[in-house]
C-alpha positions in Angstrom: -9.4 31.5 176.9 -13.1 29.7 176.2 -15.7 30.8 178.0 -18.8 27.4 178.1 -21.6 26.5 180.6 -21.3 23.5 182.7 -24.2 21.7 180.6 -21.9 22.5 177.6 -18.6 21.4 178.8 -20.3 18.0 180.7 -21.8 17.8 177.0 -18.7 18.4 175.2 -15.8 16.8 177.8 -13.9 15.0 175.5 -13.5 17.0 173.1 -12.8 19.5 175.9 -10.1 17.8 177.1 -8.6 16.9 173.9 -8.4 20.4 172.9 -6.3 21.7 176.0 -3.8 18.9 175.3 -3.6 18.1 172.1 -3.4 22.6 171.2 -3.3 23.5 174.5 -6.6 25.0 174.8 -7.8 26.4 178.1 -11.0 26.9 179.2 -12.9 29.2 181.3 -16.2 26.6 183.4 -19.2 28.3 184.5 -21.5 27.1 187.4 -24.0 29.1 188.9 -21.5 28.8 191.9 -18.6 29.7 189.8 -15.7 29.0 187.4 -13.3 26.9 187.4 -10.2 26.1 184.4 -9.2 23.3 182.7 -5.8 23.3 181.1 -3.5 20.7 180.0 -1.5 19.0 182.8 2.0 20.2 181.5 0.6 23.8 181.0 -0.5 24.2 184.7 2.7 22.5 185.6 4.9 25.4 183.5 2.6 27.6 185.3 3.3 26.6 188.6 6.8 27.2 187.5 6.9 30.1 186.3 5.1 31.7 189.4 8.0 29.9 191.7 11.2 31.0 189.7 9.5 34.4 189.4 8.7 34.7 193.6 12.4 33.7 193.8 14.0 36.7 195.7 16.7 38.9 192.9 15.3 35.9 189.6 14.2 39.0 187.5 16.5 40.9 188.0 19.4 38.7 187.2 16.9 37.7 183.9 16.7 41.3 183.3 20.6 40.7 183.3 20.9 38.0 181.4 18.5 39.3 178.5 20.7 42.9 178.2 23.9 40.6 178.0 22.7 38.6 174.9 21.7 41.9 173.6 25.1 43.0 173.6 26.5 40.0 172.2 28.3 38.5 175.9 27.7 35.8 175.5 29.6 32.6 175.2 29.1 29.1 173.1 27.7 25.8 175.0 30.9 23.9 174.6 32.8 26.4 176.5 30.2 26.1 179.0 29.9 21.8 179.3 33.3 21.7 177.7 31.7 19.5 174.8 29.4 19.2 171.9 25.8 19.8 172.5 
Protein backbone atom coordinates (compact mmCIF):
# COMPACT_ATOMS: atom_id res chain seq x y z
CA UNK A 1 0.00 0.00 0.00
CA UNK A 2 1.37 3.38 -0.99
CA UNK A 3 1.07 6.19 1.55
CA UNK A 4 0.92 9.83 0.53
CA UNK A 5 -0.27 13.14 1.90
CA UNK A 6 -3.62 14.63 1.03
CA UNK A 7 -1.80 17.43 -0.79
CA UNK A 8 0.08 14.94 -2.97
CA UNK A 9 -3.10 12.93 -3.54
CA UNK A 10 -4.92 16.04 -4.70
CA UNK A 11 -2.13 16.82 -7.15
CA UNK A 12 -1.98 13.21 -8.44
CA UNK A 13 -5.68 12.38 -8.14
CA UNK A 14 -6.35 11.17 -11.70
CA UNK A 15 -3.20 9.02 -11.69
CA UNK A 16 -4.26 7.51 -8.36
CA UNK A 17 -7.70 6.67 -9.74
CA UNK A 18 -6.09 5.03 -12.77
CA UNK A 19 -3.70 3.08 -10.54
CA UNK A 20 -6.54 1.88 -8.34
CA UNK A 21 -8.86 0.88 -11.16
CA UNK A 22 -6.36 -0.41 -13.74
CA UNK A 23 -3.66 -1.92 -11.51
CA UNK A 24 -5.63 -2.68 -8.32
CA UNK A 25 -3.30 -0.49 -6.29
CA UNK A 26 -4.39 0.69 -2.84
CA UNK A 27 -3.44 4.11 -1.49
CA UNK A 28 -3.40 5.36 2.09
CA UNK A 29 -3.92 9.12 2.06
CA UNK A 30 -2.89 10.88 5.26
CA UNK A 31 -4.34 14.16 6.46
CA UNK A 32 -3.85 15.88 9.79
CA UNK A 33 -7.38 14.82 10.75
CA UNK A 34 -6.71 11.15 9.92
CA UNK A 35 -6.19 8.79 7.04
CA UNK A 36 -8.38 7.37 4.29
CA UNK A 37 -7.90 4.55 1.81
CA UNK A 38 -8.46 4.80 -1.94
CA UNK A 39 -9.13 1.56 -3.78
CA UNK A 40 -11.14 0.32 -6.77
CA UNK A 41 -14.82 -0.29 -6.10
CA UNK A 42 -14.53 -3.87 -7.40
CA UNK A 43 -11.73 -4.57 -4.93
CA UNK A 44 -13.76 -3.03 -2.11
CA UNK A 45 -16.82 -5.11 -3.02
CA UNK A 46 -14.69 -8.28 -3.09
CA UNK A 47 -13.22 -7.47 0.31
CA UNK A 48 -16.67 -6.93 1.83
CA UNK A 49 -17.97 -10.17 0.30
CA UNK A 50 -14.99 -12.09 1.70
CA UNK A 51 -15.54 -10.61 5.15
CA UNK A 52 -19.23 -11.56 5.02
CA UNK A 53 -18.38 -15.13 4.00
CA UNK A 54 -15.73 -15.51 6.69
CA UNK A 55 -18.17 -14.27 9.33
CA UNK A 56 -20.79 -16.87 8.36
CA UNK A 57 -20.96 -19.54 11.09
CA UNK A 58 -19.33 -22.78 9.92
CA UNK A 59 -17.98 -21.34 6.66
CA UNK A 60 -14.30 -21.60 7.57
CA UNK A 61 -14.69 -25.18 8.76
CA UNK A 62 -16.57 -26.10 5.58
CA UNK A 63 -13.97 -24.40 3.38
CA UNK A 64 -11.10 -26.17 5.17
CA UNK A 65 -12.87 -29.52 4.73
CA UNK A 66 -13.40 -28.81 1.02
CA UNK A 67 -9.73 -27.95 0.50
CA UNK A 68 -8.69 -31.16 2.25
CA UNK A 69 -11.04 -33.17 0.00
CA UNK A 70 -9.59 -31.46 -3.07
CA UNK A 71 -6.03 -32.35 -2.00
CA UNK A 72 -7.07 -35.97 -1.55
CA UNK A 73 -8.56 -35.97 -5.06
CA UNK A 74 -12.12 -36.33 -3.81
CA UNK A 75 -13.65 -34.14 -6.51
CA UNK A 76 -16.34 -34.38 -9.14
CA UNK A 77 -16.41 -32.85 -12.60
CA UNK A 78 -18.46 -29.87 -13.70
CA UNK A 79 -20.51 -32.23 -15.87
CA UNK A 80 -21.24 -34.54 -12.91
CA UNK A 81 -22.49 -31.61 -10.84
CA UNK A 82 -24.45 -29.69 -13.47
CA UNK A 83 -25.22 -32.39 -16.05
CA UNK A 84 -23.61 -30.44 -18.88
CA UNK A 85 -20.19 -29.54 -20.18
CA UNK A 86 -18.79 -26.11 -19.30
